[in-house]
N, C-alpha and C positions, 0 to 999 in steps of 0.2 A: 667629371664624366658621370653620367646617370647609371645606376644600377639596372639590371634587367628586370626587376620588379617595377622600378618606376616606368621604364619603357613600356611595360606590358599594361600598367595602368593608363599611360597615354594612348594606347592602341585600342582602348575600350570602344567599340563601335556605337554610333546612335542606336543601333538595332537593340543593343544590350540594354542601354539606358531606357530606350522606349519601353522594352519588355518589363523591366524592373518597375517602373512607375505604372504600368498597367496592372502589375501585380499587386501593388499597394491598393489601388482602386478596387480591384476585385476581391482583395481581402476584406476591405471595408463594407462593400456590398454582401458578401457572403456572411459576414458577422451580423448585418441587420437580418438577412435571411433567416439565420440560425435563431435569432431572438423570435422571430415570428413563428418559425417551426416549434420551438418549444411551447410558445403559448397556444398555439392550435392543438398540439398533441394534449396539452394539459386539459384544454376545454373539451376534446373528445372524450378523454379518460373520464371526466366528470360527467359527461352525458351517458356514458355508458357504451360498450361495444356490443351489446346483444343485438341492437338495431343493425340490420345488415348495412345500410348506406354509411354508418359510422365506421364499420369495419372496413369498408371499401376505400373510404376517404383516409383512414390512417395508413392502409397498405400503400395508397398512391403517394401520399406525402413522404413516407418512410423511403420508398423506392426512389422518388425523384430527389430526396435528400442524400440518398447513397450516390446517384450519379453525380450530383452537384459537389458532394464533398471529395469523391474520388478525382473529378476534374480539377478541383482547386488544389489538392495535394499533388497532383501531377505538375501542375504549373510552378508549384513552389520547387519541386525537385529540378524541373527543367531550368528555373532561373539559376538555382544554386550551381548546377552543372555548367550552365552557360557563362557564368561569372567566373568560375575555377578554370575553365578552358582558356578564357582570354587573359586570365592572369598567370598563365602558364605554370600552374602548380605541377611540381615534378612527379606527384603521386597520381596524377590522372593523365591517362593516355588519351589520344585523339579518338581512338576506337571505343573507348568507353563513353566519351562524350557523344559520338554519334548514336551508340547504342540507346541513349536516353532521348536524344532529339528526335530520332526518327519515327517516334510513337505519337508526335504531336499532332500530325493530320488526323490519325485514327481516333485520338481523344476528342478532337473537335467534332468528329463525325458521331461518335457514340453520345456525346453530350447533346446532339440535336434530338435525341429521344425524348428529352424534357420538353421540347417545343410541341411534339406530337402528342405527348399525354397531357399538356395543358390545353391544347385545341380539343381533345376529347372532352376534358372536364368543362370546357366552355359550352360545348354543344350539349352535354348532359344536363347542365343547369338550364340552358336555353329551352331544352325539350320539356323539362319540369315546370317551367314557368310560363311559357308562350301559350297562347290560344291553340285550340285544336285546328283553326282554320290557318294558322300560320306554321304548323308543324311540318307541312309539306315543303316549305321552302327549306327547312333545315336538312333535306336530303341532299341539297346542293352542298351544304357544309360537310355533310357525312361523306359525300363522294370526294370532295376536296381534301378530307382528311385521310381517305384511303390512299389518294395519290401521294399526299404527304409521306405516309408511312412507307410507301413503295420507294419514294425518291431517297428516304433516309436509309433504307435497307440498301439501296444501290450504292449510295455513298459509302456507307461502312465497307461494302464489298469491295469498291474500288480502292479504298484505303488499306484494306487487309491483304490484297493480292500481291503487292510488291514487298511486303513484309514476310509473307510465306514463301516467295520465291527468292528471297534474300537479294533482291535487286531493285533498289528504290527507284533507278531510272525508268523502270517499266510502268510506274505509277503515273507518268505524264502523258499517256496516250490521250487523255482529255485535257481541255484547258483547266489548270488549277482552280478548284472552287466552283466549277460551272454547276455541276450536279448539286453541290450544296447551296449555291444560291437559289437554284430552282426550288430546292426544299423549303427554303426560307419564304420564297414568294407564295408557294402553295399554303404553307402554313399561315401566312398573313391573311390570304383570302378566306381560308376556312374559318379561322377565328373571327374576322371581321364581319363575315356574312352571318354567323351565329350571334354576334353581339348586336348587329342590326336588327334582327328579328326580336331580341329582348328590348331594344329601344323603341321599336314600333309598338310592342306591347304596352311599354311604359307610357308612351305618347297617347295611346288609344284610352288607356285606363285614366290618365289624368284628364284628357278632354271630357270624358263622360262624367267624371266627378265634378267638374267645373260647371258642365251644363246642368247638372242636377242641384246645384248649389247656388244660392244667392250671396253667398259670402265671397269676399275678394281672395282670402288666403285659404285654401282648403287642401288637406294632404290626407293620406291614408297610410296605415301600416304597410300594406302591400305595395303602395306607390313608393316607399321608402325602400323597400326591398329591391324593386324593380330598378329604381334609380342607382342604388348602390352596385348592383350586378353590372348595370350599363355602363357606369363610370370606370369601374375596375376593369372591365373589358376593353374599354377604349384606351386606357392607359397601357394595358398590355400590348394591344394592337399597334399604338404609337412606337412603343419600344421595339417592336419586331419590325416596323417600318423603318426606324432609324438604322437598325442593324443591316437592313437590306440596303438602304441607301448609302450608308457609309462603306459598303463593299466596293462601290464604284468611284470612291474618292481615293487617289494614290498618294501614298507618303514615300519618302526616300527608301523606306524599308517596309514593303508590303502595302496595305491599305488601313484607311481608318478604321474599316470593319473588323480588322484584325484586333484592334484595341478595343472595340466595343463588344465584340462577340463574347468573351468570358463573361461580361457583366449582364449582357441579355440572358445568358444560360440560367444565372441565379434569379433574375427578375422573373423569368418563366417558371422556375421553381416556387417562387414566392407567390404565385397567383393564387393556388388552392388555400394554403394557410391565411391569406389575406381575406379571402371569401369566408373561410370558416370564422375568422374573428370578427368581421364586420357585420356578417349577415347570419350566419348559421346559429351562433350562440350554443344553448345548451341542449337544443333539439336538432334531429337530423332534417334533411330536405323534405322527408315525408311527414305527413301529419295524419296518422291513422288514429289519434285518439278522439277525434271528433267526427260526427257524422255528417257535418256540413262545414263549409269553408266559408268563414265569416271575416269581417274585417271592420275597422272603426274609421269612420270619416272624422277628422278634427277641423273644425271651423274655428277660424280666427286664432292662429297660432301665436300671434304677436300679443293677444290680449292676456291679461293674468288669469282669466277664468274662462278657457275655451270651452266650446259646447261640443260634447261628444254624442255622435249618432252612430248606431250600428248599422252596417252595410251587410247584407246577406249575399253571399256568393253562390250558394245552393240553387238549383233549378229543379222543377219538377220532372222535366224530361231529361235529365242528365243524371248519371250515376254518381253517387256520393264520392267514389274514389276511382282513380284510374292507375293502373300499374304499368309503368314503362321502364324496361330493362332493370327490374328490380326496386325501381323507386316508386313509391306510392304517393300520387299527388291527388289530394282532396279537392274536389271542386274545380275540374279543369277549365270550365268555361266562365271566365271572369266578366267580361264585357257586358253580355246580354242580361244575366241576373242583376249585375250592378246597375244597368240602365232601368231595369223594373224597379228596383228598390228605391233608386234616387227619385224616380217620378212619383212613387207613392210617398215618399219622404217629404218631397216639396209640398204636399198637400196636408201635412201635419201642422198643426198649429203650437203643439206642445212636444217638446223633445221627451222621448220615452226610451229607457235603456232596455233593449232586448234580451231576455234570458239566453238567447241563442248565440249572441256576440261573444267573441273571444279574442284572444291576441295570438292566434296561432301564426301570423305572419310578422310578429314582432321581428324587426331586423336584427336585433341581438339575440333572438332565440333560433329562428329556423326560416327556411325558405318555403 
């Protein structure tokens, strides 16, 4: 005859096993995110916090880290209590178990703040990088971001009401996860629209450089920055899309989105540290050290001795710097000055290094 403990082990539901395996995957992703976070903080501290954008970025990554760490900690506690309840541990009553698990919907709702913050960072970067003519389209992203924030606030409110009323059954007035799914959809459209604007800027920049060059392989430091930001943004949008699609794929217990959602929370938190490591480097997104915004065109990257030509981004009819939301962007108009410079450069017989060229857009240093 089997003991009560053996019977309890045999009664462990697939839902518990599913949650434990999801916790293992979430812990792995959270560990990678923590590594990126430490490297990004170290880079910001080395660059100095006297520049306001660096201070803002440090505050954002620390706040998002607090949300992610709190969410991961709660899921660990949730899993431990869930296992103890199914093992019929005598020291744990059913009411204590319910007192832990009833907070899971609210924890999921609060974690959605990371998506809204990441969307705001994407729009911030896009505004700093894109052309003046394209900034008007970012107002669409800003409007979608405002609706995302409103949906997140509504979701948190719906999750808090039944807890305050001490009656969890009253939290089912709406279909479970309906408002939360709407928030994810709005977040996806907001971040995707801003990323598309950056992608268009990168494409226009690449086309103009190629038209002004007779070499097959041509790249610029600013082109590398634009491509890096575009690729990181697309990867984040893909993760958000997967989380949204998985919401509608049912499992014996819950949906596939319930398994992927914790992972997507940490992926959203990792966006800003990744951008800092790959693009920002030792400088902030502003570049106030120089009066003009210059770049370097690299011809023949595959050759052992590539030819370097300076590309001037400043124009006579544009102000040297533009301040947007506390971010100073030097030389906002990239395309038109670049077209003039490349046209003049194509008539040059001998390459000359301009004393005005710099590496202010080195992808390892700043945006």
